[in-house]
C-alpha positions in Angstrom: 6.6 15.3 -11.9 6.4 11.6 -12.5 9.0 10.2 -14.9 8.2 7.4 -17.3 11.3 5.6 -16.1 10.1 5.6 -12.5 6.6 4.4 -13.5 8.0 1.6 -15.6 10.5 0.5 -12.9 7.7 0.5 -10.3 5.1 -1.2 -12.4 7.3 -4.3 -12.7 7.9 -4.5 -9.0 4.7 -3.3 -7.2 1.1 -3.9 -8.1 -1.7 -2.5 -6.0 -5.1 -4.1 -6.0 -8.0 -5.8 -4.2 -8.4 -9.2 -2.6 -7.2 -11.5 -5.4 -9.2 -14.2 -7.1 -7.6 -17.5 -8.0 -7.1 -16.5 -11.6 -5.5 -13.2 -10.5 -3.2 -15.2 -8.2 -2.1 -17.4 -11.1 -1.6 -14.2 -13.3 0.5 -12.6 -10.6 2.6 -15.8 -10.2 3.1 -16.0 -14.0 4.2 -12.3 -13.9 6.8 -13.0 -11.3 5.1 -11.5 -8.2 6.5 -13.4 -5.2 5.4 -11.5 -2.2 1.9 -10.5 -1.0 1.3 -7.6 1.4 -2.2 -8.3 2.7 -4.0 -5.3 4.3 -7.5 -6.8 4.0 -7.5 -8.6 7.3 -8.6 -11.7 5.5 -6.1 -14.6 5.4 -5.7 -15.9 1.9 -5.3 -19.5 3.2 -8.8 -19.2 4.7 -10.3 -18.0 1.4 -8.4 -20.5 -0.7 -7.5 -23.5 1.5 -5.8 -25.3 -1.4 -3.6 -22.3 -2.2 0.1 -23.1 -2.0 1.8 -21.1 0.7 3.1 -17.8 -0.6 5.4 -15.4 1.3 3.0 -12.8 2.7 2.4 -10.5 5.5 -1.1 -9.9 6.9 -2.0 -6.6 8.6 -5.4 -5.7 9.9 -5.9 -2.0 9.3 -9.1 0.0 9.6 -10.0 1.7 6.4 -9.8 5.3 7.4 -8.3 6.2 4.0 -11.2 5.8 1.6 -13.6 8.3 3.0 -13.2 12.0 2.2 -13.3 14.3 5.2 -13.5 18.1 5.4 -11.9 18.3 8.9 -8.7 16.4 8.1 -5.7 18.2 6.6 -2.8 16.4 4.9 -0.6 16.8 7.9 1.0 14.1 10.1 -0.7 15.3 13.3 -4.2 14.8 11.7 -3.3 11.2 10.9 -2.5 10.5 14.6 -5.5 12.6 15.8 -8.1 10.8 13.7 -6.8 7.2 13.5 -8.1 4.5 15.7 -5.8 3.6 18.6 -2.9 1.3 17.5 -3.5 1.8 13.8 -0.5 4.1 13.1 1.9 1.5 14.4 0.3 -1.2 12.2 0.4 1.2 9.2 4.1 1.9 9.8 4.9 -1.8 10.1 3.1 -2.5 6.8 5.0 0.4 5.1 8.3 -0.9 6.4 7.5 -4.5 5.2 6.9 -3.1 1.7 10.1 -1.0 1.7 12.1 -4.0 3.0 10.8 -6.2 0.2 11.6 -3.5 -2.4 15.1 -3.2 -1.0 15.5 -6.9 -1.4 14.5 -6.7 -5.0 11.2 -8.5 -4.5 8.1 -8.1 -6.6 5.1 -7.3 -4.4 1.3 -7.4 -4.7 -0.2 -5.0 -2.2 -3.9 -5.5 -1.5 -6.8 -4.7 0.7 -10.4 -5.7 0.3 -11.4 -3.3 -2.5 -8.0 -1.9 -3.4 -9.2 1.7 -2.9 -8.0 2.9 0.5 -5.5 0.9 2.6 -3.4 -0.7 -0.1 -2.9 2.6 -2.0 -2.2 4.4 1.3 0.5 1.9 2.3 2.0 1.9 -1.2 2.1 5.7 -1.4 3.9 6.0 1.9 6.3 3.1 1.1 7.1 4.3 -2.4 7.6 7.8 -1.3 10.2 6.7 1.3 11.9 4.1 -0.9 12.4 6.4 -3.9 12.7 9.6 -1.8 9.8 11.2 -3.7 7.9 14.4 -3.0 4.4 13.7 -1.8 2.7 14.9 -5.0 4.9 12.6 -7.1 4.2 9.6 -4.9 0.5 10.4 -5.2 0.7 10.6 -9.0 2.7 7.3 -9.1 0.0 5.5 -7.0 -2.8 6.9 -9.1 -1.1 5.6 -12.2 -0.5 2.2 -10.6 -4.0 2.0 -9.3 -6.5 4.3 -11.0 -9.2 3.2 -8.6 -7.2 4.5 -5.6 -9.0 7.0 -3.4 -6.2 9.3 -2.3 -7.7 11.4 0.5 -6.4 13.9 3.0 -6.0 11.0 5.5 -3.9 9.1 3.0 -1.6 12.1 2.5 -1.5 12.7 6.3 -0.5 9.1 6.9 2.3 9.4 4.3 3.5 12.6 5.9 3.5 10.9 9.3 5.5 7.9 8.1 8.0 10.2 6.4 8.5 12.1 9.7 8.8 8.8 11.6 11.4 7.3 9.3 13.5 10.3 8.3 
């Protein structure tokens, strides 16, 4: 069960979304967000050449999370079985980057292109580990933070896999 206290604490530190526009970047800056976890594969400096440099990490992940599948179960082995080669390691690195920034007390905007698959998946796995949450509570938290998130069996399988790898 998701507590209001956890939701409020997380809302002020993590925001999940899509590739930001210039107005959104200004809004995030005004709100105190100082780190950007970019899962879109698109460098913000390429999109906005005049953008001041912001602390960010760029990861290129295939979006295997947005699409429902009847053959995938929410178990760690299925994440490994159905992910493109090399993707689990990149996913794990992104999760660790987010956990590290949270441990440092940073405020983080986590985004992918549409904000539906990759960013919610990384946020779910990272928040689950950081706060030591049960999988269903982490899922509920991410759905509250990003109602557009598509939490699929692959998302849950990836979170299980990360939990096994980092426990």
